[in-house]
DSSP file (Angstrom, degrees, kcal/mol; ACC not computed):
  #  RESIDUE AA STRUCTURE BP1 BP2  ACC     N-H-->O    O-->H-N    N-H-->O    O-->H-N    TCO  KAPPA ALPHA  PHI   PSI    X-CA   Y-CA   Z-CA
    1    1 A F              0   0    0      0, 0.0     3,-0.0     0, 0.0     0, 0.0   0.000 360.0 360.0 360.0   3.4  -22.9   63.2  167.5
    2    2 A L        +     0   0    0      1,-0.1     2,-0.4     7,-0.0    28,-0.1   0.490 360.0  55.8 -88.7  -0.4  -25.4   64.7  170.0
    3    3 A I        +     0   0    0     28,-0.0     2,-0.4     6,-0.0    -1,-0.1  -0.993  64.8 173.2-130.5 127.5  -28.4   63.9  167.9
    4    4 A K        -     0   0    0     -2,-0.4     3,-0.5     3,-0.1     2,-0.2  -0.972  24.4-129.5-132.7 144.9  -29.2   60.3  166.7
    5    5 A K  S    S+     0   0    0     -2,-0.4     3,-0.1     1,-0.2    -2,-0.0  -0.618  83.7  22.0 -89.8 154.5  -32.1   58.9  164.9
    6    6 A W  S    S+     0   0    0     -2,-0.2    37,-1.9     1,-0.2     2,-0.3   0.703 108.0  78.9  68.8  23.8  -34.1   55.8  166.0
    7    7 A C  B    S-a   43   0A   0     -3,-0.5     2,-0.5    35,-0.2    37,-0.2  -0.963  80.2-103.0-151.0 169.3  -33.0   55.9  169.7
    8    8 A T        -     0   0    0     35,-0.8    24,-1.7    -2,-0.3     2,-0.5  -0.808  24.7-141.7-101.0 133.3  -33.8   57.7  172.8
    9    9 A L  E     -B   31   0B   0     -2,-0.5     2,-0.5    22,-0.2    22,-0.2  -0.810  16.9-166.1 -93.1 131.1  -31.6   60.5  174.2
   10   10 A I  E     -B   30   0B   0     20,-3.3    20,-2.0    -2,-0.5     2,-0.3  -0.968   6.7-177.8-121.3 123.8  -31.3   60.5  178.0
   11   11 A E  E     +B   29   0B   0     -2,-0.5     2,-0.3    18,-0.2    18,-0.2  -0.883   5.3 169.0-117.8 149.3  -29.9   63.6  179.9
   12   12 A A  E     -B   28   0B   0     16,-2.1    16,-3.4    -2,-0.3     2,-0.3  -0.980  10.5-168.3-152.8 156.9  -29.3   64.0  183.6
   13   13 A F  E     -B   27   0B   0     -2,-0.3     2,-0.3    14,-0.2    14,-0.2  -0.984   3.6-175.4-145.8 157.8  -27.5   66.5  185.8
   14   14 A A  E     -B   26   0B   0     12,-1.6    12,-2.9    -2,-0.3     2,-0.6  -0.992  27.3-126.7-153.0 144.4  -26.5   66.5  189.4
   15   15 A D  E     -B   25   0B   0     -2,-0.3     2,-0.4    10,-0.2    10,-0.2  -0.873  36.0-171.5 -91.4 119.3  -24.9   69.0  191.9
   16   16 A V  E     -B   24   0B   0      8,-3.6     8,-2.7    -2,-0.6     2,-0.6  -0.963  16.3-147.9-119.2 125.8  -22.0   67.1  193.5
   17   17 A K  E     -B   23   0B   0     -2,-0.4     6,-0.2     6,-0.2     2,-0.0  -0.841  19.1-144.6 -97.2 123.9  -19.9   68.3  196.4
   18   18 A T    >   -     0   0    0      4,-3.0     3,-1.5    -2,-0.6    51,-0.2  -0.241  27.3-103.5 -77.4 170.7  -16.3   67.2  196.3
   19   19 A T  T 3  S+     0   0    0     49,-1.7    50,-0.2    46,-0.3    -1,-0.1   0.772 120.2  55.3 -67.7 -26.4  -14.2   66.3  199.3
   20   20 A D  T 3  S-     0   0    0     48,-0.3    -1,-0.3     2,-0.1    49,-0.1   0.247 124.1 -97.6 -96.6  15.3  -12.4   69.7  199.1
   21   21 A G  S <  S+     0   0    0     -3,-1.5     2,-0.3     1,-0.3    -2,-0.1   0.401  77.0 132.9  97.2  -3.8  -15.6   71.7  199.3
   22   22 A Y        -     0   0    0     87,-0.1    -4,-3.0    88,-0.1     2,-0.6  -0.607  45.3-145.5 -82.9 147.5  -16.3   72.6  195.7
   23   23 A V  E     -BC  17 108B   0     85,-2.5    84,-2.7    -2,-0.3    85,-1.5  -0.953  20.6-174.1-111.7 115.8  -19.8   72.1  194.3
   24   24 A A  E     -BC  16 106B   0     -8,-2.7    -8,-3.6    -2,-0.6     2,-0.6  -0.906  19.8-144.8-111.7 137.5  -19.9   71.0  190.6
   25   25 A R  E     -BC  15 105B   0     80,-3.0    80,-2.4    -2,-0.4     2,-0.5  -0.917  21.7-162.4 -98.9 118.9  -22.9   70.6  188.5
   26   26 A I  E     -BC  14 104B   0    -12,-2.9   -12,-1.6    -2,-0.6     2,-0.5  -0.898   5.5-161.1-111.0 126.8  -22.3   67.7  186.2
   27   27 A F  E     -BC  13 103B   0     76,-3.0    75,-2.0    -2,-0.5    76,-1.1  -0.911  10.8-172.0-110.9 129.3  -24.4   67.2  183.0
   28   28 A V  E     -BC  12 101B   0    -16,-3.4   -16,-2.1    -2,-0.5     2,-0.4  -0.923   5.8-167.7-122.7 150.6  -24.4   63.7  181.4
   29   29 A I  E     +BC  11 100B   0     71,-2.6    71,-2.8    -2,-0.4     2,-0.3  -0.989  11.3 169.3-136.3 141.2  -25.9   62.6  178.1
   30   30 A G  E     -B   10   0B   0    -20,-2.0   -20,-3.3    -2,-0.4     2,-0.3  -0.982  20.6-142.2-151.1 156.0  -26.5   59.0  176.8
   31   31 A F  E     -BC   9  97B   0     66,-2.1    66,-2.8    -2,-0.3   -22,-0.2  -0.918  21.8-120.2-120.6 147.5  -28.2   57.2  173.9
   32   32 A T  E     - C   0  96B   0    -24,-1.7     2,-0.3    -2,-0.3    64,-0.3  -0.512  31.4-164.6 -80.5 153.5  -30.1   54.0  174.0
   33   33 A T        -     0   0    0     62,-2.7     2,-0.1    -2,-0.2     9,-0.0  -0.885  26.9 -84.4-135.6 166.8  -28.8   51.2  171.7
   34   34 A K        -     0   0    0     -2,-0.3     9,-0.1     1,-0.1     7,-0.0  -0.362  43.2-109.9 -72.7 151.2  -30.2   47.9  170.4
   35   35 A A    >   -     0   0    0      1,-0.1     3,-1.6    -2,-0.1    -1,-0.1  -0.375  38.1-103.6 -69.5 159.7  -30.0   44.7  172.4
   36   36 A P  T 3  S+     0   0    0      0, 0.0    -1,-0.1     0, 0.0    -2,-0.1   0.858 120.5  34.4 -61.6 -36.7  -27.5   42.1  171.0
   37   37 A D  T 3  S+     0   0    0      2,-0.0     2,-0.2     0, 0.0    -2,-0.0   0.111  89.1 135.2-103.1  24.2  -30.2   39.9  169.5
   38   38 A Q    <   +     0   0    0     -3,-1.6    -4,-0.1     1,-0.1     5,-0.0  -0.509  29.7 179.7 -80.8 138.1  -32.7   42.7  168.6
   39   39 A V        +     0   0    0     -2,-0.2    -1,-0.1     3,-0.0    -5,-0.0   0.736  52.3 102.1-102.0 -36.0  -34.5   42.7  165.2
   40   40 A K  S    S-     0   0    0      1,-0.1    -2,-0.0     2,-0.0    -6,-0.0  -0.186  71.6-134.2 -54.9 139.6  -36.5   45.8  165.6
   41   41 A A  S    S+     0   0    0     -7,-0.0     2,-0.2     2,-0.0    -1,-0.1   0.878  83.7  49.2 -65.9 -41.5  -35.1   48.9  163.8
   42   42 A N        -     0   0    0     -9,-0.0   -35,-0.2     2,-0.0   -36,-0.1  -0.487  61.5-154.8 -98.9 168.6  -35.5   51.4  166.6
   43   43 A C  B     +a    7   0A   0    -37,-1.9   -35,-0.8    -2,-0.2     2,-0.2  -0.362  28.6 164.3-140.2  58.0  -34.5   51.2  170.3
   44   44 A Y        -     0   0    0    -37,-0.2     2,-0.3     1,-0.0   -11,-0.0  -0.510  27.2-139.4 -72.5 141.6  -36.8   53.6  172.0
   45   45 A A        -     0   0    0     -2,-0.2    49,-0.0     1,-0.1    -2,-0.0  -0.796  18.5-111.5-102.3 147.7  -37.1   53.3  175.8
   46   46 A Q     >  -     0   0    0     -2,-0.3     4,-2.3     1,-0.1     3,-0.2  -0.337  29.8-113.3 -71.6 155.5  -40.2   53.5  177.8
   47   47 A T  H  > S+     0   0    0      1,-0.2     4,-2.4     2,-0.2     5,-0.2   0.863 117.2  54.0 -63.6 -36.2  -40.6   56.5  180.1
   48   48 A S  H  > S+     0   0    0      1,-0.2     4,-1.9     2,-0.2    -1,-0.2   0.905 110.7  47.6 -66.3 -36.1  -40.4   54.5  183.3
   49   49 A K  H  > S+     0   0    0      2,-0.2     4,-2.7     1,-0.2    -2,-0.2   0.874 109.2  53.2 -67.7 -39.2  -37.1   53.0  182.1
   50   50 A I  H  X S+     0   0    0     -4,-2.3     4,-2.5     1,-0.2    -2,-0.2   0.907 109.8  48.9 -65.6 -41.0  -35.8   56.5  181.2
   51   51 A K  H  X S+     0   0    0     -4,-2.4     4,-2.2     2,-0.2    -2,-0.2   0.905 111.6  48.8 -62.5 -40.7  -36.6   57.6  184.8
   52   52 A K  H  X S+     0   0    0     -4,-1.9     4,-2.4     2,-0.2    -2,-0.2   0.921 112.8  47.0 -66.3 -43.4  -34.8   54.7  186.3
   53   53 A I  H  X S+     0   0    0     -4,-2.7     4,-2.7     2,-0.2    -2,-0.2   0.927 112.1  50.6 -64.5 -43.7  -31.7   55.2  184.1
   54   54 A R  H  X S+     0   0    0     -4,-2.5     4,-2.0     2,-0.2    -2,-0.2   0.899 110.9  48.8 -60.2 -42.7  -31.7   59.0  184.9
   55   55 A K  H  X S+     0   0    0     -4,-2.2     4,-2.0     2,-0.2    -1,-0.2   0.899 111.6  50.3 -62.3 -43.7  -31.9   58.2  188.7
   56   56 A M  H  X S+     0   0    0     -4,-2.4     4,-2.2     1,-0.2    -2,-0.2   0.885 107.9  53.2 -59.8 -43.2  -29.1   55.7  188.2
   57   57 A M  H  X S+     0   0    0     -4,-2.7     4,-2.3     1,-0.2    -2,-0.2   0.902 108.7  49.6 -59.3 -44.4  -27.0   58.3  186.4
   58   58 A V  H  X S+     0   0    0     -4,-2.0     4,-2.1     2,-0.2    -2,-0.2   0.880 111.7  47.4 -63.5 -40.3  -27.5   60.7  189.3
   59   59 A T  H  X S+     0   0    0     -4,-2.0     4,-2.3     2,-0.2    -1,-0.2   0.874 111.1  51.5 -72.5 -35.2  -26.4   58.2  191.9
   60   60 A T  H  X S+     0   0    0     -4,-2.2     4,-3.0     2,-0.2     5,-0.3   0.912 108.9  50.7 -63.4 -44.4  -23.4   57.2  189.8
   61   61 A M  H  X>S+     0   0    0     -4,-2.3     4,-2.6     1,-0.2     5,-0.6   0.931 112.3  47.7 -63.1 -42.3  -22.3   60.9  189.5
   62   62 A H  H  X5S+     0   0    0     -4,-2.1     4,-1.7     3,-0.2    -1,-0.2   0.926 114.6  46.0 -60.6 -44.3  -22.7   61.3  193.3
   63   63 A K  H  X5S+     0   0    0     -4,-2.3     4,-0.6     2,-0.2    -2,-0.2   0.934 120.4  37.4 -65.3 -48.2  -20.7   58.1  194.0
   64   64 A E  H  <5S+     0   0    0     -4,-3.0    -2,-0.2    -5,-0.2    -3,-0.2   0.927 128.2  30.9 -74.2 -44.7  -17.9   58.8  191.5
   65   65 A A  H ><5S+     0   0    0     -4,-2.6     3,-1.0    -5,-0.3   -46,-0.3   0.770 112.8  60.6 -88.4 -29.7  -17.5   62.6  192.0
   66   66 A G  H 3<<S+     0   0    0     -4,-1.7    -1,-0.2    -5,-0.6    -3,-0.2   0.694  98.9  57.4 -75.1 -18.0  -18.5   63.0  195.6
   67   67 A S  T 3< S+     0   0    0     -4,-0.6     2,-0.3    -5,-0.2    -1,-0.2   0.318 103.9  53.7 -95.0   7.4  -15.7   60.7  196.9
   68   68 A C  S <  S-     0   0    0     -3,-1.0   -49,-1.7     1,-0.0   -48,-0.3  -0.904  81.9-101.1-139.5 166.0  -12.8   62.7  195.4
   69   69 A A     >  -     0   0    0     -2,-0.3     4,-2.0   -51,-0.2     5,-0.1  -0.240  44.7 -98.0 -77.6 173.2  -11.2   66.1  195.3
   70   70 A L  H  > S+     0   0    0      1,-0.2     4,-2.3     2,-0.2     5,-0.2   0.881 122.8  55.9 -63.3 -38.4  -11.6   68.5  192.4
   71   71 A R  H  > S+     0   0    0      1,-0.2     4,-1.4     2,-0.2    -1,-0.2   0.904 110.2  44.6 -59.9 -40.8   -8.2   67.5  191.0
   72   72 A E  H  > S+     0   0    0      2,-0.2     4,-2.3     1,-0.2    -1,-0.2   0.830 109.3  58.1 -71.4 -31.9   -9.1   63.8  190.9
   73   73 A L  H  X S+     0   0    0     -4,-2.0     4,-2.4     1,-0.2    -2,-0.2   0.935 104.3  50.4 -64.7 -42.4  -12.5   64.7  189.4
   74   74 A V  H  X S+     0   0    0     -4,-2.3     4,-2.1     1,-0.2    -1,-0.2   0.905 110.7  48.9 -61.8 -41.4  -10.8   66.4  186.5
   75   75 A K  H  X S+     0   0    0     -4,-1.4     4,-1.8     1,-0.2    -1,-0.2   0.897 111.6  50.2 -66.3 -36.5   -8.6   63.3  185.9
   76   76 A K  H  <>S+     0   0    0     -4,-2.3     5,-2.1     1,-0.2     4,-0.4   0.896 111.0  50.4 -64.9 -41.9  -11.9   61.1  186.1
   77   77 A L  H ><5S+     0   0    0     -4,-2.4     3,-0.7     1,-0.2    -2,-0.2   0.892 109.9  47.3 -68.7 -39.2  -13.5   63.5  183.5
   78   78 A T  H 3<5S+     0   0    0     -4,-2.1    -1,-0.2     1,-0.2    -2,-0.2   0.870 114.4  48.5 -71.5 -35.1  -10.5   63.3  181.1
   79   79 A A  T 3<5S-     0   0    0     -4,-1.8    -1,-0.2    -5,-0.2    -2,-0.2   0.475 107.3-129.1 -84.9  -1.6  -10.5   59.5  181.4
   80   80 A E  T <>5 +     0   0    0     -3,-0.7     4,-1.6    -4,-0.4    -3,-0.2   0.867  56.2 149.9  57.8  39.5  -14.3   59.3  180.8
   81   81 A V  H  >< +     0   0    0     -5,-2.1     4,-1.9     2,-0.2     5,-0.2   0.872  66.2  51.9 -70.7 -37.5  -14.6   57.1  184.0
   82   82 A I  H  > S+     0   0    0     -6,-0.4     4,-2.4     2,-0.2     5,-0.2   0.940 109.8  48.1 -64.8 -46.7  -18.1   58.4  184.8
   83   83 A G  H  > S+     0   0    0      1,-0.2     4,-2.2     2,-0.2    -1,-0.2   0.891 113.0  47.5 -66.3 -40.2  -19.6   57.7  181.4
   84   84 A K  H  X S+     0   0    0     -4,-1.6     4,-2.3     2,-0.2    -1,-0.2   0.854 110.4  52.3 -66.8 -34.7  -18.2   54.3  181.2
   85   85 A E  H  X S+     0   0    0     -4,-1.9     4,-2.7     2,-0.2    -2,-0.2   0.912 110.8  47.0 -64.0 -47.1  -19.4   53.5  184.7
   86   86 A I  H  X S+     0   0    0     -4,-2.4     4,-2.0     2,-0.2    -2,-0.2   0.924 111.1  52.8 -61.9 -42.9  -23.0   54.6  183.8
   87   87 A E  H  X S+     0   0    0     -4,-2.2     4,-0.6     1,-0.2     9,-0.4   0.931 112.1  46.0 -56.0 -48.5  -22.8   52.6  180.5
   88   88 A K  H >< S+     0   0    0     -4,-2.3     3,-0.8     1,-0.2     4,-0.2   0.914 114.1  46.2 -62.5 -46.8  -21.8   49.5  182.6
   89   89 A R  H >< S+     0   0    0     -4,-2.7     3,-0.6     1,-0.2     4,-0.3   0.739 106.9  59.8 -71.5 -25.2  -24.5   49.9  185.3
   90   90 A S  H >X S+     0   0    0     -4,-2.0     4,-2.4     1,-0.2     3,-1.1   0.621  77.5  88.4 -80.1  -9.4  -27.3   50.6  182.7
   91   91 A Q  T << S+     0   0    0     -3,-0.8    -1,-0.2    -4,-0.6    -2,-0.1   0.814  86.5  53.1 -62.5 -26.9  -27.0   47.3  180.9
   92   92 A S  T <4 S+     0   0    0     -3,-0.6    -1,-0.3    -4,-0.2    -2,-0.1   0.777 118.5  35.1 -78.0 -22.5  -29.4   45.7  183.3
   93   93 A L  T <4 S-     0   0    0     -3,-1.1    -2,-0.2     1,-0.3    -3,-0.1   0.927 137.8 -29.0 -87.0 -60.8  -32.0   48.4  182.7
   94   94 A F  S  < S-     0   0    0     -4,-2.4    -1,-0.3   -45,-0.1     2,-0.3  -0.938  71.5-100.2-156.2 131.3  -31.6   49.3  179.1
   95   95 A P        -     0   0    0      0, 0.0   -62,-2.7     0, 0.0     2,-0.3  -0.445  43.2-170.2 -67.5 127.6  -28.5   49.1  177.0
   96   96 A L  E     -C   32   0B   0     -9,-0.4     2,-0.3    -2,-0.3   -64,-0.2  -0.774  10.2-178.3-111.8 153.9  -26.8   52.5  176.5
   97   97 A K  E     +C   31   0B   0    -66,-2.8   -66,-2.1    -2,-0.3     0, 0.0  -0.949  61.7  30.3-144.5 167.3  -24.0   53.7  174.3
   98   98 A D  E     +     0   0B   0     -2,-0.3     2,-0.7     1,-0.2    -1,-0.1   0.908  68.5 172.6  44.8  55.3  -22.1   57.0  173.9
   99   99 A V  E     +     0   0B   0    -69,-0.2     2,-0.3   -16,-0.1   -69,-0.2  -0.828   9.0 167.8 -93.4 119.9  -22.6   58.1  177.4
  100  100 A Y  E     -C   29   0B   0    -71,-2.8   -71,-2.6    -2,-0.7     2,-0.8  -0.909  46.1-114.5-130.9 155.8  -20.6   61.3  178.0
  101  101 A V  E     -C   28   0B   0     -2,-0.3   -73,-0.3   -73,-0.2     3,-0.1  -0.839  35.3-173.0 -82.9 112.0  -20.1   64.0  180.5
  102  102 A R  E     -     0   0B   0    -75,-2.0     2,-0.3    -2,-0.8    -1,-0.2   0.893  58.5  -4.8 -78.4 -41.8  -21.4   66.9  178.4
  103  103 A K  E     -C   27   0B   0    -76,-1.1   -76,-3.0     2,-0.0     2,-0.4  -0.994  51.6-158.3-156.3 149.0  -20.6   69.9  180.7
  104  104 A V  E     -C   26   0B   0     -2,-0.3     2,-0.4   -78,-0.2   -78,-0.2  -0.981  12.2-172.1-133.4 122.6  -19.3   70.6  184.1
  105  105 A K  E     -C   25   0B   0    -80,-2.4   -80,-3.0    -2,-0.4     2,-0.9  -0.923  23.3-134.2-110.6 135.1  -20.0   73.9  186.0
  106  106 A I  E     +C   24   0B   0     -2,-0.4   -82,-0.3   -82,-0.2     3,-0.1  -0.802  28.1 176.3 -83.7 110.3  -18.4   74.9  189.2
  107  107 A V  E     +     0   0B   0    -84,-2.7     2,-0.4    -2,-0.9   -83,-0.2   0.856  63.8  14.6 -87.4 -38.9  -21.4   76.2  191.2
  108  108 A K  E     -C   23   0B   0    -85,-1.5   -85,-2.5   -87,-0.0    -1,-0.3  -0.994  63.3-151.5-146.8 133.8  -19.8   77.1  194.4
  109  109 A K        -     0   0    0     -2,-0.4   -87,-0.1   -87,-0.2   -88,-0.1  -0.766  31.5-108.6-100.2 148.2  -16.1   77.5  195.6
  110  110 A P        -     0   0    0      0, 0.0     2,-0.6     0, 0.0   -88,-0.1  -0.363  33.1-107.1 -74.2 154.7  -15.0   76.8  199.1
  111  111 A K        -     0   0    0     -2,-0.1     2,-0.4   -90,-0.1     0, 0.0  -0.727  34.9-142.5 -80.9 123.0  -14.0   79.7  201.4
  112  112 A F        -     0   0    0     -2,-0.6     2,-0.5    -3,-0.0     3,-0.1  -0.702   4.7-139.2 -88.8 140.0  -10.3   79.7  201.9
  113  113 A D    >   -     0   0    0     -2,-0.4     3,-0.9     1,-0.1    -2,-0.0  -0.869   3.8-155.3-101.0 128.3   -8.9   80.5  205.3
  114  114 A I  T 3  S+     0   0    0     -2,-0.5    -1,-0.1     1,-0.2    -2,-0.0   0.785  87.5  68.9 -74.9 -28.2   -5.8   82.8  205.1
  115  115 A T  T 3         0   0    0      1,-0.3    -1,-0.2    -3,-0.1    -3,-0.0   0.652 360.0 360.0 -68.5 -13.1   -4.6   81.6  208.5
  116  116 A K    <         0   0    0     -3,-0.9    -1,-0.3     0, 0.0    -2,-0.1   0.481 360.0 360.0 -72.2 360.0   -3.9   78.1  207.3
């Protein structure tokens, strides 16, 4: 399902620091979809719209993942909260569907203090 015809694939990634010190690199993928009253067969997005959507994806990832600890981030990822939020926020720019968090890498772990 990661390749679709007649639509634009939009990918974005962001390094997000959680509240407990972990730095996670989150990769998101999404596809454009037709508007409700669209007749045209394809639903390609212009490059300027793609850039705006990608910027919105990155800000949404920072807002959703940067405000919680790693444990809550995993819960958000399993519930697909980030993908649904991006889908909802993109409707004003260009309608998206099938927005998923494709991959998450832990880039940096916090230094634990033994004296605690």
